[in-house]
ZADO-257241 format. One record per atom (N, C-alpha, C, O): x negated, y negated, z; chain; residue in three letters; residue number from 0. Coordinates in nm, 4 decimals. Atoms other than C-alpha are relative to their C-alpha. Example, Ala and Ser with C-alpha at 12.3 -4.5 7.8 and 13.67 -1.06 7.14 Angstrom:
((-0.0890; 0.1190; 0.0000); "A"; "ALA"; 0);
((-1.2300; 0.4500; 0.7800); "A"; "ALA"; 0);
((-0.0900; -0.1200; 0.0000); "A"; "ALA"; 0);
((-0.1936; -0.1181; 0.0665); "A"; "ALA"; 0);
((0.0820; 0.1190; -0.0060); "A"; "SER"; 1);
((-1.3670; 0.1060; 0.7140); "A"; "SER"; 1);
((0.0770; -0.1090; 0.0730); "A"; "SER"; 1);
((0.0261; -0.2198; 0.0899); "A"; "SER"; 1);
//
This chain:
((0.0257; 0.0357; -0.1435); "A"; "MET"; 0);
((0.1982; -2.1153; 4.8132); "A"; "MET"; 0);
((0.0473; 0.1221; 0.0852); "A"; "MET"; 0);
((0.1598; 0.1713; 0.0756); "A"; "MET"; 0);
((-0.0156; -0.1233; -0.0759); "A"; "ASP"; 1);
((0.1636; -1.8267; 5.0582); "A"; "ASP"; 1);
((0.0297; -0.0368; 0.1399); "A"; "ASP"; 1);
((-0.0544; -0.0238; 0.2290); "A"; "ASP"; 1);
((-0.0440; 0.0285; -0.1392); "A"; "GLU"; 2);
((0.3617; -1.9399; 5.3582); "A"; "GLU"; 2);
((0.1249; 0.0867; 0.0270); "A"; "GLU"; 2);
((0.1937; 0.1339; -0.0635); "A"; "GLU"; 2);
((-0.1186; -0.0804; -0.0384); "A"; "PRO"; 3);
((0.6301; -1.7549; 5.5619); "A"; "PRO"; 3);
((0.1284; -0.0603; -0.0470); "A"; "PRO"; 3);
((0.1381; -0.1822; -0.0609); "A"; "PRO"; 3);
((-0.1337; 0.0370; 0.0435); "A"; "VAL"; 4);
((0.9908; -1.7708; 5.4467); "A"; "VAL"; 4);
((0.0985; 0.0341; 0.1127); "A"; "VAL"; 4);
((0.0964; 0.1481; 0.1591); "A"; "VAL"; 4);
((-0.1000; -0.0199; -0.0997); "A"; "TYR"; 5);
((1.2728; -1.8053; 5.7046); "A"; "TYR"; 5);
((0.1324; -0.0112; -0.0641); "A"; "TYR"; 5);
((0.1630; -0.1149; -0.1230); "A"; "TYR"; 5);
((-0.1338; 0.0060; 0.0626); "A"; "MET"; 6);
((1.6234; -1.7166; 5.5861); "A"; "MET"; 6);
((0.1120; 0.0147; 0.0992); "A"; "MET"; 6);
((0.1268; 0.1185; 0.1637); "A"; "MET"; 6);
((-0.1196; -0.0054; -0.0875); "A"; "LEU"; 7);
((1.9313; -1.7975; 5.7843); "A"; "LEU"; 7);
((0.1077; 0.0739; -0.0718); "A"; "LEU"; 7);
((0.1422; 0.0389; -0.1847); "A"; "LEU"; 7);
((-0.0980; -0.0871; 0.0566); "A"; "ASN"; 8);
((2.1911; -1.5354; 5.7178); "A"; "ASN"; 8);
((0.1312; -0.0230; 0.0887); "A"; "ASN"; 8);
((0.1307; -0.0028; 0.2101); "A"; "ASN"; 8);
((-0.1297; 0.0123; -0.0744); "A"; "ALA"; 9);
((2.5568; -1.6117; 5.8147); "A"; "ALA"; 9);
((0.0956; 0.0875; -0.0821); "A"; "ALA"; 9);
((0.1105; 0.0739; -0.2035); "A"; "ALA"; 9);
((-0.0797; -0.1058; 0.0632); "A"; "LEU"; 10);
((2.7980; -1.3245; 5.7471); "A"; "LEU"; 10);
((0.1476; 0.0002; 0.0571); "A"; "LEU"; 10);
((0.1757; -0.0129; 0.1763); "A"; "LEU"; 10);
((-0.1401; -0.0250; -0.0350); "A"; "TRP"; 11);
((3.1707; -1.2833; 5.7412); "A"; "TRP"; 11);
((0.0443; 0.1355; -0.0529); "A"; "TRP"; 11);
((0.0572; 0.1549; -0.1737); "A"; "TRP"; 11);
((-0.0371; -0.1338; 0.0452); "A"; "PHE"; 12);
((3.2756; -0.9192; 5.7359); "A"; "PHE"; 12);
((0.1423; 0.0152; -0.0595); "A"; "PHE"; 12);
((0.2355; -0.0547; -0.0197); "A"; "PHE"; 12);
((-0.1359; -0.0391; 0.0442); "A"; "LYS"; 13);
((3.5665; -0.7777; 5.5423); "A"; "LYS"; 13);
((0.0688; 0.0619; 0.1167); "A"; "LYS"; 13);
((0.0095; 0.1233; 0.2054); "A"; "LYS"; 13);
((-0.0839; -0.0407; -0.1196); "A"; "LYS"; 14);
((3.8502; -0.6952; 5.7735); "A"; "LYS"; 14);
((0.0005; 0.1528; 0.0256); "A"; "LYS"; 14);
((-0.0136; 0.1971; 0.1396); "A"; "LYS"; 14);
((-0.0092; -0.1370; -0.0063); "A"; "ASP"; 15);
((3.8753; -0.3303; 5.7034); "A"; "ASP"; 15);
((-0.1305; 0.0827; -0.0117); "A"; "ASP"; 15);
((-0.1576; 0.1381; -0.1181); "A"; "ASP"; 15);
((0.1276; -0.0815; 0.0087); "A"; "GLY"; 16);
((3.5391; -0.1575; 5.7872); "A"; "GLY"; 16);
((-0.1168; -0.0799; -0.0456); "A"; "GLY"; 16);
((-0.2211; -0.0194; -0.0706); "A"; "GLY"; 16);
((0.1097; 0.0751; 0.0435); "A"; "GLY"; 17);
((3.3181; -0.4370; 5.6850); "A"; "GLY"; 17);
((-0.1178; 0.0010; 0.0929); "A"; "GLY"; 17);
((-0.2312; 0.0151; 0.0472); "A"; "GLY"; 17);
((0.1088; -0.0148; -0.1013); "A"; "ARG"; 18);
((3.1138; -0.4355; 6.0084); "A"; "ARG"; 18);
((-0.0728; 0.1304; -0.0041); "A"; "ARG"; 18);
((-0.1958; 0.1350; -0.0017); "A"; "ARG"; 18);
((0.0655; -0.1348; 0.0043); "A"; "GLU"; 19);
((3.0506; -0.0659; 5.9941); "A"; "GLU"; 19);
((-0.0769; 0.0169; -0.1257); "A"; "GLU"; 19);
((-0.1883; 0.0693; -0.1234); "A"; "GLU"; 19);
((0.0718; -0.0081; 0.1266); "A"; "LYS"; 20);
((2.9617; -0.0869; 5.6227); "A"; "LYS"; 20);
((-0.1301; -0.0790; 0.0037); "A"; "LYS"; 20);
((-0.2317; -0.0380; -0.0524); "A"; "LYS"; 20);
((0.1231; 0.0838; -0.0062); "A"; "TYR"; 21);
((2.7143; -0.3621; 5.6989); "A"; "TYR"; 21);
((-0.1024; 0.0674; 0.0891); "A"; "TYR"; 21);
((-0.2216; 0.0609; 0.0592); "A"; "TYR"; 21);
((0.0967; -0.0678; -0.0784); "A"; "LEU"; 22);
((2.5567; -0.1619; 5.9755); "A"; "LEU"; 22);
((-0.0702; 0.1206; -0.0787); "A"; "LEU"; 22);
((-0.1882; 0.1507; -0.0604); "A"; "LEU"; 22);
((0.0545; -0.0972; 0.0939); "A"; "GLU"; 23);
((2.5135; 0.1185; 5.7176); "A"; "GLU"; 23);
((-0.1068; -0.0678; -0.0927); "A"; "GLU"; 23);
((-0.2161; -0.0142; -0.1105); "A"; "GLU"; 23);
((0.0967; 0.0797; 0.0824); "A"; "TYR"; 24);
((2.3427; -0.1428; 5.4865); "A"; "TYR"; 24);
((-0.1226; -0.0354; 0.0875); "A"; "TYR"; 24);
((-0.2360; -0.0115; 0.0460); "A"; "TYR"; 24);
((0.1148; 0.0414; -0.0852); "A"; "ALA"; 25);
((2.1256; -0.2724; 5.7718); "A"; "ALA"; 25);
((-0.0922; 0.1129; 0.0363); "A"; "ALA"; 25);
((-0.2131; 0.0912; 0.0436); "A"; "ALA"; 25);
((0.0845; -0.1114; -0.0250); "A"; "ALA"; 26);
((2.0003; 0.0752; 5.8570); "A"; "ALA"; 26);
((-0.0850; 0.0389; -0.1254); "A"; "ALA"; 26);
((-0.1996; 0.0826; -0.1145); "A"; "ALA"; 26);
((0.0654; -0.0372; 0.1200); "A"; "ALA"; 27);
((1.9101; 0.1335; 5.4976); "A"; "ALA"; 27);
((-0.1017; -0.1072; -0.0339); "A"; "ALA"; 27);
((-0.2099; -0.0760; -0.0836); "A"; "ALA"; 27);
((0.0920; 0.1134; 0.0268); "A"; "PHE"; 28);
((1.7495; -0.2144; 5.4633); "A"; "PHE"; 28);
((-0.1177; -0.0132; 0.0922); "A"; "PHE"; 28);
((-0.2184; -0.0712; 0.0517); "A"; "PHE"; 28);
((0.1082; 0.0196; -0.1014); "A"; "ALA"; 29);
((1.5296; -0.1970; 5.7788); "A"; "ALA"; 29);
((-0.1311; 0.0529; -0.0486); "A"; "ALA"; 29);
((-0.2322; -0.0158; -0.0338); "A"; "ALA"; 29);
((0.1385; -0.0445; 0.0410); "A"; "PRO"; 30);
((1.2547; 0.0227; 5.6299); "A"; "PRO"; 30);
((-0.0492; -0.0832; -0.1197); "A"; "PRO"; 30);
((-0.1701; -0.1013; -0.1343); "A"; "PRO"; 30);
((0.0488; 0.0793; 0.1089); "A"; "ILE"; 31);
((1.2462; -0.1907; 5.3155); "A"; "ILE"; 31);
((-0.0568; -0.1289; 0.0485); "A"; "ILE"; 31);
((-0.1627; -0.1710; 0.0020); "A"; "ILE"; 31);
((0.0471; 0.1189; -0.0618); "A"; "LEU"; 32);
((1.2126; -0.5062; 5.5228); "A"; "LEU"; 32);
((-0.1368; 0.0245; 0.0693); "A"; "LEU"; 32);
((-0.2333; -0.0493; 0.0492); "A"; "LEU"; 32);
((0.1314; -0.0286; -0.0693); "A"; "LYS"; 33);
((0.9415; -0.3505; 5.7401); "A"; "LYS"; 33);
((-0.1089; 0.0195; -0.1005); "A"; "LYS"; 33);
((-0.2174; -0.0350; -0.0803); "A"; "LYS"; 33);
((0.1001; -0.0146; 0.0957); "A"; "GLU"; 34);
((0.7529; -0.2400; 5.4326); "A"; "GLU"; 34);
((-0.0638; -0.1276; -0.0559); "A"; "GLU"; 34);
((-0.1849; -0.1347; -0.0773); "A"; "GLU"; 34);
((0.0542; 0.1206; 0.0576); "A"; "ILE"; 35);
((0.7191; -0.5871; 5.2965); "A"; "ILE"; 35);
((-0.0507; -0.0975; 0.1116); "A"; "ILE"; 35);
((-0.1000; -0.2054; 0.0785); "A"; "ILE"; 35);
((0.0588; 0.0781; -0.1109); "A"; "GLY"; 36);
((0.6204; -0.7284; 5.6448); "A"; "GLY"; 36);
((0.1016; -0.1005; 0.0528); "A"; "GLY"; 36);
((0.0629; -0.1979; 0.1175); "A"; "GLY"; 36);
((-0.0991; 0.0832; -0.0547); "A"; "GLY"; 37);
((0.9531; -0.8908; 5.7258); "A"; "GLY"; 37);
((0.0585; 0.0490; 0.1278); "A"; "GLY"; 37);
((0.0342; 0.1636; 0.1658); "A"; "GLY"; 37);
((-0.0674; -0.0429; -0.1124); "A"; "LYS"; 38);
((1.1599; -0.8850; 6.0390); "A"; "LYS"; 38);
((0.1174; -0.0957; 0.0356); "A"; "LYS"; 38);
((0.1189; -0.2136; 0.0001); "A"; "LYS"; 38);
((-0.1129; 0.0817; -0.0401); "A"; "VAL"; 39);
((1.4871; -1.0036; 6.1866); "A"; "VAL"; 39);
((-0.0318; -0.0596; 0.1400); "A"; "VAL"; 39);
((-0.0646; 0.0118; 0.2348); "A"; "VAL"; 39);
((0.0400; 0.0618; -0.1270); "A"; "ALA"; 40);
((1.4270; -1.2617; 6.4609); "A"; "ALA"; 40);
((0.0921; 0.0461; 0.1124); "A"; "ALA"; 40);
((0.0504; 0.1043; 0.2125); "A"; "ALA"; 40);
((-0.1050; -0.0305; -0.1096); "A"; "LYS"; 41);
((1.7510; -1.2145; 6.6603); "A"; "LYS"; 41);
((0.1391; -0.0209; -0.0679); "A"; "LYS"; 41);
((0.1559; -0.0991; -0.1615); "A"; "LYS"; 41);
((-0.1341; 0.0115; 0.0562); "A"; "ASN"; 42);
((2.1215; -1.1707; 6.5911); "A"; "ASN"; 42);
((0.0870; -0.0802; 0.1042); "A"; "ASN"; 42);
((0.0728; -0.0690; 0.2259); "A"; "ASN"; 42);
((-0.0948; 0.0779; -0.0859); "A"; "PHE"; 43);
((2.3886; -1.4052; 6.7237); "A"; "PHE"; 43);
((0.1378; 0.0029; -0.0642); "A"; "PHE"; 43);
((0.1591; 0.0238; -0.1836); "A"; "PHE"; 43);
((-0.1404; 0.0177; 0.0379); "A"; "THR"; 44);
((2.7634; -1.4451; 6.7213); "A"; "THR"; 44);
((0.0547; -0.1220; 0.0628); "A"; "THR"; 44);
((0.0451; -0.1381; 0.1845); "A"; "THR"; 44);
((-0.0565; 0.1273; -0.0604); "A"; "PRO"; 45);
((2.9324; -1.7824; 6.7664); "A"; "PRO"; 45);
((0.1012; 0.0313; 0.1117); "A"; "PRO"; 45);
((0.1811; 0.1231; 0.0935); "A"; "PRO"; 45);
((-0.0936; -0.0200; -0.1080); "A"; "VAL"; 46);
((3.1288; -1.7988; 7.0959); "A"; "VAL"; 46);
((0.1032; -0.1138; 0.0059); "A"; "VAL"; 46);
((0.2232; -0.0884; 0.0159); "A"; "VAL"; 46);
((-0.0957; 0.1068; -0.0063); "A"; "GLU"; 47);
((3.2807; -2.1446; 7.1019); "A"; "GLU"; 47);
((-0.0759; -0.1260; -0.0537); "A"; "GLU"; 47);
((-0.1983; -0.1354; -0.0444); "A"; "GLU"; 47);
((0.0510; 0.1268; 0.0405); "A"; "THR"; 48);
((3.2314; -2.4920; 6.9520); "A"; "THR"; 48);
((0.0041; -0.0954; 0.1223); "A"; "THR"; 48);
((0.1125; -0.1243; 0.1729); "A"; "THR"; 48);
((-0.0013; 0.0884; -0.1148); "A"; "VAL"; 49);
((3.1200; -2.7252; 7.2370); "A"; "VAL"; 49);
((0.0009; -0.1354; -0.0355); "A"; "VAL"; 49);
((0.0669; -0.2134; 0.0332); "A"; "VAL"; 49);
((-0.0047; 0.1367; 0.0503); "A"; "ILE"; 50);
((3.0570; -3.0405; 7.0465); "A"; "ILE"; 50);
((0.0169; 0.0064; -0.1542); "A"; "ILE"; 50);
((-0.0483; 0.0854; -0.2226); "A"; "ILE"; 50);
((-0.0191; 0.0044; 0.1493); "A"; "GLY"; 51);
((3.1815; -3.1232; 6.6929); "A"; "GLY"; 51);
((0.1220; 0.0795; -0.0397); "A"; "GLY"; 51);
((0.1935; 0.1346; 0.0440); "A"; "GLY"; 51);
((-0.1182; -0.0657; 0.0579); "A"; "GLU"; 52);
((3.4426; -2.9738; 6.4708); "A"; "GLU"; 52);
((-0.0167; 0.1505; -0.0014); "A"; "GLU"; 52);
((-0.1200; 0.2041; -0.0416); "A"; "GLU"; 52);
((0.0028; -0.1442; 0.0152); "A"; "ALA"; 53);
((3.5336; -2.6094; 6.5016); "A"; "ALA"; 53);
((0.0108; 0.0331; -0.1442); "A"; "ALA"; 53);
((0.0501; -0.0511; -0.2249); "A"; "ALA"; 53);
((-0.0200; -0.0394; 0.1396); "A"; "GLY"; 54);
((3.5290; -2.4107; 6.1814); "A"; "GLY"; 54);
((-0.1139; 0.0861; -0.0504); "A"; "GLY"; 54);
((-0.0924; 0.1700; -0.1379); "A"; "GLY"; 54);
((0.1113; -0.0914; 0.0422); "A"; "TRP"; 55);
((3.1887; -2.2500; 6.1386); "A"; "TRP"; 55);
((0.0095; 0.1205; 0.0796); "A"; "TRP"; 55);
((-0.0243; 0.1227; 0.1980); "A"; "TRP"; 55);
((-0.0433; -0.1139; -0.0893); "A"; "ASP"; 56);
((3.2906; -1.9074; 6.2399); "A"; "ASP"; 56);
((-0.0460; 0.1378; -0.0649); "A"; "ASP"; 56);
((0.0347; 0.2297; -0.0797); "A"; "ASP"; 56);
((0.0467; -0.1330; 0.0479); "A"; "PRO"; 57);
((3.0708; -1.6270; 6.0909); "A"; "PRO"; 57);
((0.0143; 0.1009; 0.1032); "A"; "PRO"; 57);
((0.0175; 0.0688; 0.2220); "A"; "PRO"; 57);
((-0.0016; -0.1088; -0.1050); "A"; "ASP"; 58);
((3.0962; -1.2887; 6.2575); "A"; "ASP"; 58);
((-0.1312; 0.0160; 0.0640); "A"; "ASP"; 58);
((-0.1378; 0.0496; 0.1823); "A"; "ASP"; 58);
((0.1310; -0.0066; -0.0525); "A"; "VAL"; 59);
((2.7226; -1.2894; 6.2987); "A"; "VAL"; 59);
((-0.0941; -0.0907; -0.0895); "A"; "VAL"; 59);
((-0.0708; -0.1144; -0.2080); "A"; "VAL"; 59);
((0.1010; 0.0759; 0.0766); "A"; "PHE"; 60);
((2.4196; -1.5034; 6.2026); "A"; "PHE"; 60);
((-0.1314; 0.0343; 0.0605); "A"; "PHE"; 60);
((-0.1393; 0.0677; 0.1787); "A"; "PHE"; 60);
((0.1303; -0.0363; -0.0431); "A"; "PHE"; 61);
((2.0476; -1.4408; 6.2224); "A"; "PHE"; 61);
((-0.0954; -0.0533; -0.1019); "A"; "PHE"; 61);
((-0.0585; -0.0915; -0.2129); "A"; "PHE"; 61);
((0.1120; 0.0515; 0.0820); "A"; "VAL"; 62);
((1.7096; -1.5470; 6.0820); "A"; "VAL"; 62);
((-0.0873; 0.1192; -0.0330); "A"; "VAL"; 62);
((-0.1323; 0.1919; 0.0555); "A"; "VAL"; 62);
((0.0973; -0.1070; 0.0434); "A"; "VAL"; 63);
((1.5014; -1.3017; 5.8751); "A"; "VAL"; 63);
((-0.1282; -0.0735; -0.0405); "A"; "VAL"; 63);
((-0.1261; -0.1726; -0.1135); "A"; "VAL"; 63);
((0.1308; 0.0583; 0.0339); "A"; "MET"; 64);
((1.1311; -1.3802; 5.8517); "A"; "MET"; 64);
((-0.0756; 0.0844; -0.1057); "A"; "MET"; 64);
((-0.0985; 0.2034; -0.0840); "A"; "MET"; 64);
((0.0716; -0.0702; 0.1037); "A"; "TYR"; 65);
((0.9485; -1.2816; 5.5376); "A"; "TYR"; 65);
((-0.1412; -0.0555; -0.0083); "A"; "TYR"; 65);
((-0.1604; -0.1728; 0.0235); "A"; "TYR"; 65);
((0.1404; 0.0610; 0.0079); "A"; "PRO"; 66);
((0.5672; -1.3209; 5.4805); "A"; "PRO"; 66);
((-0.0173; -0.1056; -0.1021); "A"; "PRO"; 66);
((-0.1003; -0.1951; -0.0860); "A"; "PRO"; 66);
((0.0093; 0.1059; 0.1031); "A"; "ASN"; 67);
((0.6181; -1.5246; 5.1684); "A"; "ASN"; 67);
((0.1154; 0.0162; -0.1022); "A"; "ASN"; 67);
((0.1936; 0.1110; -0.0948); "A"; "ASN"; 67);
((-0.1159; -0.0071; 0.0942); "A"; "MET"; 68);
((0.8571; -1.5924; 4.8808); "A"; "MET"; 68);
((-0.0239; 0.1142; -0.1053); "A"; "MET"; 68);
((0.0707; 0.1767; -0.1531); "A"; "MET"; 68);
((0.0282; -0.1129; 0.0867); "A"; "GLU"; 69);
((0.6785; -1.3417; 4.6562); "A"; "GLU"; 69);
((0.0587; 0.1308; 0.0525); "A"; "GLU"; 69);
((0.1219; 0.2048; -0.0229); "A"; "GLU"; 69);
((-0.0584; -0.1149; -0.0637); "A"; "ALA"; 70);
((0.7746; -1.0657; 4.9060); "A"; "ALA"; 70);
((0.1523; 0.0021; -0.0103); "A"; "ALA"; 70);
((0.2116; 0.1072; -0.0345); "A"; "ALA"; 70);
((-0.1497; 0.0056; 0.0156); "A"; "VAL"; 71);
((1.1368; -1.1797; 4.8977); "A"; "VAL"; 71);
((0.0372; 0.0443; -0.1402); "A"; "VAL"; 71);
((0.1153; 0.1368; -0.1620); "A"; "VAL"; 71);
((-0.0391; -0.0301; 0.1396); "A"; "GLU"; 72);
((1.1520; -1.1773; 4.5234); "A"; "GLU"; 72);
((-0.0323; 0.1444; -0.0425); "A"; "GLU"; 72);
((0.0462; 0.2067; -0.1139); "A"; "GLU"; 72);
((0.0298; -0.1357; 0.0275); "A"; "ALA"; 73);
((0.9761; -0.8447; 4.4967); "A"; "ALA"; 73);
((0.0982; 0.1004; 0.0593); "A"; "ALA"; 73);
((0.1405; 0.1939; -0.0088); "A"; "ALA"; 73);
((-0.0997; -0.0761; -0.0653); "A"; "MET"; 74);
((1.2113; -0.6880; 4.7520); "A"; "MET"; 74);
((0.1329; -0.0025; -0.0714); "A"; "MET"; 74);
((0.1938; 0.1016; -0.0959); "A"; "MET"; 74);
((-0.1281; 0.0190; 0.0565); "A"; "ALA"; 75);
((1.5178; -0.8318; 4.5901); "A"; "ALA"; 75);
((0.0177; 0.0658; -0.1380); "A"; "ALA"; 75);
((0.1280; 0.1060; -0.1751); "A"; "ALA"; 75);
((-0.0038; -0.0559; 0.1299); "A"; "SER"; 76);
((1.4304; -0.7002; 4.2486); "A"; "SER"; 76);
((-0.0501; 0.1424; -0.0101); "A"; "SER"; 76);
((-0.0563; 0.1998; -0.1189); "A"; "SER"; 76);
((0.0583; -0.1399; -0.0057); "A"; "GLY"; 77);
((1.2861; -0.3607; 4.3592); "A"; "GLY"; 77);
((0.1099; 0.1070; -0.0048); "A"; "GLY"; 77);
((0.2248; 0.0804; 0.0305); "A"; "GLY"; 77);
((-0.0965; -0.1077; 0.0104); "A"; "PRO"; 78);
((1.4568; -0.0272; 4.3009); "A"; "PRO"; 78);
((0.0565; 0.0473; 0.1328); "A"; "PRO"; 78);
((0.1706; 0.0933; 0.1377); "A"; "PRO"; 78);
((-0.0519; -0.0397; -0.1364); "A"; "ASP"; 79);
((1.4864; 0.0496; 4.6807); "A"; "ASP"; 79);
((0.1194; -0.0884; 0.0351); "A"; "ASP"; 79);
((0.2245; -0.0384; 0.0753); "A"; "ASP"; 79);
((-0.1019; 0.0828; -0.0348); "A"; "TYR"; 80);
((1.6911; -0.2547; 4.7353); "A"; "TYR"; 80);
((0.1169; 0.0087; -0.1015); "A"; "TYR"; 80);
((0.2326; 0.0068; -0.0595); "A"; "TYR"; 80);
((-0.1041; -0.0268; 0.0994); "A"; "GLU"; 81);
((1.8857; -0.2099; 4.4053); "A"; "GLU"; 81);
((0.0950; 0.1099; 0.0335); "A"; "GLU"; 81);
((0.2125; 0.1036; -0.0025); "A"; "GLU"; 81);
((-0.0789; -0.1178; -0.0348); "A"; "ASN"; 82);
((2.0087; 0.1253; 4.5463); "A"; "ASN"; 82);
((0.0891; -0.0214; 0.1138); "A"; "ASN"; 82);
((0.1869; 0.0516; 0.1301); "A"; "ASN"; 82);
((-0.0873; 0.0256; -0.1095); "A"; "ILE"; 83);
((2.1542; -0.0274; 4.8576); "A"; "ILE"; 83);
((0.0766; -0.1242; 0.0068); "A"; "ILE"; 83);
((0.1591; -0.1421; 0.0965); "A"; "ILE"; 83);
((-0.0645; 0.1363; -0.0011); "A"; "LYS"; 84);
((2.2713; -0.3761; 4.7730); "A"; "LYS"; 84);
((0.1563; 0.0099; -0.0120); "A"; "LYS"; 84);
((0.2294; -0.0802; 0.0292); "A"; "LYS"; 84);
((-0.1498; -0.0161; 0.0104); "A"; "HIS"; 85);
((2.6218; -0.2416; 4.6951); "A"; "HIS"; 85);
((0.0683; 0.0135; 0.1395); "A"; "HIS"; 85);
((0.1853; -0.0197; 0.1589); "A"; "HIS"; 85);
((-0.0550; -0.0143; -0.1403); "A"; "LEU"; 86);
((2.6638; -0.1630; 5.0691); "A"; "LEU"; 86);
((0.0308; -0.1403; 0.0480); "A"; "LEU"; 86);
((0.1381; -0.1636; 0.1037); "A"; "LEU"; 86);
((-0.0101; 0.1409; -0.0464); "A"; "ARG"; 87);
((2.6157; -0.5363; 5.1440); "A"; "ARG"; 87);
((0.1213; -0.0603; -0.0606); "A"; "ARG"; 87);
((0.2021; -0.1196; 0.0108); "A"; "ARG"; 87);
((-0.1072; 0.0546; 0.0712); "A"; "ASP"; 88);
((2.8619; -0.6385; 4.8783); "A"; "ASP"; 88);
((0.1370; 0.0608; 0.0492); "A"; "ASP"; 88);
((0.2391; -0.0072; 0.0597); "A"; "ASP"; 88);
((-0.1263; -0.0680; -0.0492); "A"; "GLU"; 89);
((3.1182; -0.3825; 5.0043); "A"; "GLU"; 89);
((0.0374; -0.0426; 0.1438); "A"; "GLU"; 89);
((0.1535; -0.0323; 0.1832); "A"; "GLU"; 89);
((-0.0259; 0.0332; -0.1419); "A"; "ALA"; 90);
((3.0848; -0.5049; 5.3660); "A"; "ALA"; 90);
((0.0355; -0.1458; 0.0161); "A"; "ALA"; 90);
((0.0964; -0.1768; 0.1184); "A"; "ALA"; 90);
((-0.0169; 0.1431; -0.0324); "A"; "LEU"; 91);
((3.1069; -0.8868; 5.3265); "A"; "LEU"; 91);
((0.1126; -0.0703; -0.0780); "A"; "LEU"; 91);
((0.1259; -0.0532; -0.1992); "A"; "LEU"; 91);
((-0.0964; 0.0901; 0.0526); "A"; "GLU"; 92);
((3.3944; -1.1245; 5.2668); "A"; "GLU"; 92);
((-0.0695; -0.1226; -0.0632); "A"; "GLU"; 92);
((-0.0395; -0.1737; -0.1711); "A"; "GLU"; 92);
((0.0757; 0.1252; 0.0313); "A"; "LYS"; 93);
((3.1520; -1.4110; 5.2566); "A"; "LYS"; 93);
((-0.1265; 0.0052; 0.0619); "A"; "LYS"; 93);
((-0.1425; 0.0733; 0.1632); "A"; "LYS"; 93);
((0.1324; 0.0160; -0.0673); "A"; "SER"; 94);
((2.7900; -1.4952; 5.3285); "A"; "SER"; 94);
((-0.0690; -0.1222; -0.0445); "A"; "SER"; 94);
((-0.0445; -0.1716; -0.1545); "A"; "SER"; 94);
((0.0809; 0.1143; 0.0297); "A"; "LEU"; 95);
((2.5530; -1.7827; 5.3376); "A"; "LEU"; 95);
((-0.1453; 0.0455; 0.0287); "A"; "LEU"; 95);
((-0.1716; 0.1006; 0.1356); "A"; "LEU"; 95);
((0.1489; -0.0136; -0.0201); "A"; "LEU"; 96);
((2.1694; -1.7449; 5.2972); "A"; "LEU"; 96);
((-0.0596; -0.1265; -0.0247); "A"; "LEU"; 96);
((-0.0488; -0.1772; -0.1363); "A"; "LEU"; 96);
((0.0572; 0.1278; 0.0123); "A"; "ILE"; 97);
((1.9860; -2.0602; 5.3591); "A"; "ILE"; 97);
((-0.1479; 0.0123; 0.0335); "A"; "ILE"; 97);
((-0.1822; 0.0536; 0.1443); "A"; "ILE"; 97);
((0.1470; 0.0007; -0.0211); "A"; "ARG"; 98);
((1.6075; -2.0816; 5.3257); "A"; "ARG"; 98);
((-0.0283; -0.1224; 0.0955); "A"; "ARG"; 98);
((0.0143; -0.2350; 0.0699); "A"; "ARG"; 98);
((0.0366; 0.1015; -0.0947); "A"; "CYS"; 99);
((1.4705; -2.2765; 5.6235); "A"; "CYS"; 99);
((-0.1489; -0.0021; 0.0247); "A"; "CYS"; 99);
((-0.2225; 0.0892; -0.0128); "A"; "CYS"; 99);
((0.1399; 0.0060; -0.0462); "A"; "LYS"; 100);
((1.1389; -2.3940; 5.7600); "A"; "LYS"; 100);
((-0.0053; -0.0400; 0.1397); "A"; "LYS"; 100);
((0.0847; -0.1091; 0.1873); "A"; "LYS"; 100);
((0.0054; 0.0351; -0.1366); "A"; "PRO"; 101);
((1.0165; -2.4254; 6.1136); "A"; "PRO"; 101);
((-0.0205; -0.1564; 0.0170); "A"; "PRO"; 101);
((-0.0775; -0.2213; -0.0706); "A"; "PRO"; 101);
((0.0125; 0.1417; -0.0294); "A"; "MET"; 102);
((1.0268; -2.7751; 6.2633); "A"; "MET"; 102);
((-0.0348; -0.0178; 0.1458); "A"; "MET"; 102);
((0.0449; 0.0194; 0.2320); "A"; "MET"; 102);
((0.0480; 0.0291; -0.1370); "A"; "GLU"; 103);
((0.8347; -2.8744; 6.5756); "A"; "GLU"; 103);
((0.0409; -0.1446; 0.0306); "A"; "GLU"; 103);
((-0.0170; -0.2398; -0.0218); "A"; "GLU"; 103);
((-0.0423; 0.1378; -0.0391); "A"; "TRP"; 104);
((1.0169; -3.1700; 6.7295); "A"; "TRP"; 104);
((0.0409; -0.0166; 0.1435); "A"; "TRP"; 104);
((0.0685; -0.1269; 0.1908); "A"; "TRP"; 104);
((-0.0251; 0.0116; -0.1471); "A"; "MET"; 105);
((1.0861; -3.0838; 7.0897); "A"; "MET"; 105);
((-0.1009; 0.0714; 0.0801); "A"; "MET"; 105);
((-0.0937; 0.0710; 0.2030); "A"; "MET"; 105);
//
């Protein structure tokens, strides 16, 4: 199936230099993402819990849009990504990547 893939990324940076290391990773990842036709929709940081239990507290979260799952798999197994993925690992204490799909309901 050749449909777009939307990946929610929630990231918790390591305390000592994680944010800076992730920015290094992001700069190296940007041309790879562009080459496969993907893009970051927008970056967010949680401010406060208004309704519900507090506790979901990533440092940043965003959605990355990929043209299809084949592009995601090719990117993740490609040599260019292999060369930079250590930067992501060095930057993050914890992460969640959740595949999502658009939903029209409002």
